[in-house]
N, C-alpha and C positions, 0 to 999 in steps of 0.2 A: 627714631633710634632709642625709644624708651626700653628700659630693661637691659640694654647692652652695657658692657663694661667700658671703662675709659679707654682701654687699649683697642677694643673693637670699634669704638667711635672714631678714634684716631686713625685706625687703618682704613675705615670707610671714607673719612675725610681725605686722606692721602690718595685713595683711588679716584675720588672725584676730581681732585686737583690734577692728577695725571691725565685723566680723561679730557678735562678742559684744555690742558696744555697741548695734548695731541690734536684736539680739534682746531686750536689756534694755528698749530704748525701746518695742518692739512689745508686750512684756509689760505695761509700765506703761500704755500707751495702752489696752490691752484691759481692764485692771483699772479704770481710770478711767471707761471708757465704760459699765461696768455699775453704777457707783456712783450712788446717789441722794444729791444734796447735802443736808447736814444743815440748811443755812440757805440764804440767798440765793446766786445764782450769783456767781462772782467778778467784781469790777469793777476797771477800771483806776484806779490811784492816781497822780496827778501833782501837782507842786508848784503853789502858788498862781500864777495867771497862765498856766498851761499847761492846755489843755483836750484831752480825749479822750472821745469818745462822750458829751459833755455833762457830764462829771464832772471835778472838780478835787480836789487834795489839800487837805484841810480842816485849816487851821492850828490849829483848836481841838480837833481829835480826836487820839487816840493810836493807835499802830499796833504790831502785833506782827510782828517780823521773825524768821522761823525760818531758822537757818543750817545748811546741810548741808556738812559738812567731810570726809565720807568719800567714798564712791563712788556711782555711779548705782544699783547694786543696793540700797544702803541707802535711797535716795530712793524706789525702786520699792516698797519695803515700807511706807514711812511716809506718802507723799503721799496715798494714798486714805483715810487715817484722819484727815486734818486737817479740822477744821471749815471749811466754806466761809463766809467772812466777808470783806467788803471791807476790813476793817482788817488783814488778814493779808498780809504780804509774804514772799516766798520768796527766800532767798539762796543763790547758788552760791558757797560759801566758797572761800578761796584754795587750800587743799589739794584740794578737789573739782575746781577748774578745772585744777590741775596734773595731776591723775589723768585727768580725762575730757576736758579741752580744751574748745573752743568747741562741740563736738558735745554735750557734757554740759550746757552752758548752754542750748543750743537745746532739748534734751529737757525741761529744767525749764520753760523759757519756754512750751513748747507744752502742758504738762500741769498746771502749778501754778496754784492759785487766786491771784488778785491779780496783782501785778507781780513780776518776777524782778530781783533785785539781783546784779550781777556784781561780787563782791568781788575785783577784780583788783589792788588796791593798786598802781596805776600809779605808776611812779617816773621814767619817761622815755618818749619816744615816744608822748605823750598822744593825738595825733590818730589814729594807726593803731589804738591799743588801744581808744579809745572807739568807733571805727567797727566794729571786730571785735565788740565786745559788742553794739552796736546791730544788726548784721547777724545775730547769733545770737538776737535777740529779747529781750534784756535791756532793761529800761526805766530802770535805774539802775546806776551804776558808781562805784567808789571810787578815790581817788588818795591816796597817802601825803602827809601834811602836811609831812613832812621832804624832799619833792622840791624841786628848784629852782623858784624863783618863775616862771621861763619855762614850766616844765612845768605848773604849777598854772593859769597864765593860759590856756594853750592848751587844757588839759583843760576848764575851765569854758566857754570859748568854743565848743569843739567839741560839748560836751554840749548847749548851747543850740541850736546849728545842727542837731543830730541829734534834738532833742526828748527828750533823756535827762535824768534827774535826776542832778545832780552832787553827790557826797558826798566831803568831805575827811576822811580818817581821821587823827585826831591821836595815833595810837599812837606812844609814845616822845617826844611833843612836850611840853616843859615848860610853855609858855605859848601856847595857841592864837591869842591876839591877835597875836603876832609873825608868825604865818603869814598871818593874814587882812589885816593892815594894808597890805601891798604890793600886794594884788590890785586890779585895776580893778573887778571885779564879784565879790561874795561867792558862794559855792556855794549850792545849794539846801539842803544838809544838812551840819552839822558833827557828826562822830562822836567822842564822848568814849569812849576805848577803853582798857581794861586788857587786855593781851595774854594769850594762853593760858599762856605760860611764866610770866608774872607772877602768875597765879592761885596758884602754889605758894608765893608770898610773901604771908603774911597782912597784912603791913604795907602792901602795895600795894592801894590802893582805887581805885574809879572816881571820878575827881576832879570831883564834881558842882559844886564851888565855881566852876568855870569857866563854868557854864551862865548864871548871871546876868550875869557879865562880858561874855560874848559877846552875850547878848540886849540888853544896854544899848546896844550899838553897831551890831548887825547884825540885819536881819530874816531870820533863817534858822531852819530846823528843827533840832532837836537829837536826836541818836541816842545811846543809851547801850549799850555793848557790853562784854562781858568777864566770864564766869562768872556770868551772870544766872540766878537761880532766882526763885521766887515772892516771897521776901522782898526780894531785890535789885530786882525789878521794881517793888515798892511804893515803894522808896526812889527809884528812877529817876523815876517820874512825880511823886512828891512834890517832887522837886527841879527839876521842869520839863521833863523829857525828853518829846519827842513820839513817839519811836520806841524801843522796847525790843527789843534783839537777844538771842534765846535760841538757844543751840546745840542741835542734835539730836545726841546722843551715844550711843555704844554702851555696853552693860553692861561695866563694868571700866575705862572711860575715866576719867581723873583729873579731868575738867572737869565743872562744873555745867551743867545744862540739862535738856532733856526726853530721857529715855532711850528707845531704840527698843523696850525691853521694857515700857515704861509703857503706860497707857491713853492713847494719843495724843489721841483725840477729847476725852476728859474733861479732860485737862491743857491742851490748847490753849484750850478753853472757859474753864477756870479762869484762865488767863493773861489772856484777853480781859476777864473780869470784874474781875480785879485792876487792870488798867490803865485801865479805863473811867472 
């Protein structure tokens, strides 16, 4: 690339990245097309009151949300091994979206069982970001509970207009009720979240005590996230969570979850049995 301007080098790099991403998507699509589902074909999952293909989100059921926080190549290796079950949701995690962009969300949405959650942690510009996620094929999206109330209201309103599941992530929020009270309409899901950095502090726990307080005032689903292993999954459903978020992690990562070196099929089935 000698003699080329900075802009020409940048354009060439972007083309190379797009080509690599397209090749990864093609490889994933080829692998999935050869795979025989272990169980029923994936079904769309929507909140109560929203219908798709005659199916609705069952408030009495529990769901396993598998979060991909690395890159598309990691997803390419893991997705074909996941048990096909309507209770499984696939998350494009925040680091994944920062690495792969909306093209990565689109790739997951086209290939993953169940619905795709875009963990965008919206903090401003809610209308545009919800639309971006919807256009990429995501069926759910997150907003930070610490965002301005105007952002939260626009986020929920736009999600309803776009047929998206609205999720408010309470990461770093001391009292979720202070976030929910000023809203005209509650979200579909409230996420009780212990951050990845917080996992290093054993004194920081997923604050399940908020679940009953939220449920006493709002008809919402509850999601539990943050260093969830099988034991934590049991605690989450015992305390009333509808959705358990489990990270897909690489060997050597300091976080709990399902490791890419594990028996993915067996572990996802074990998680489903644990939360049933």
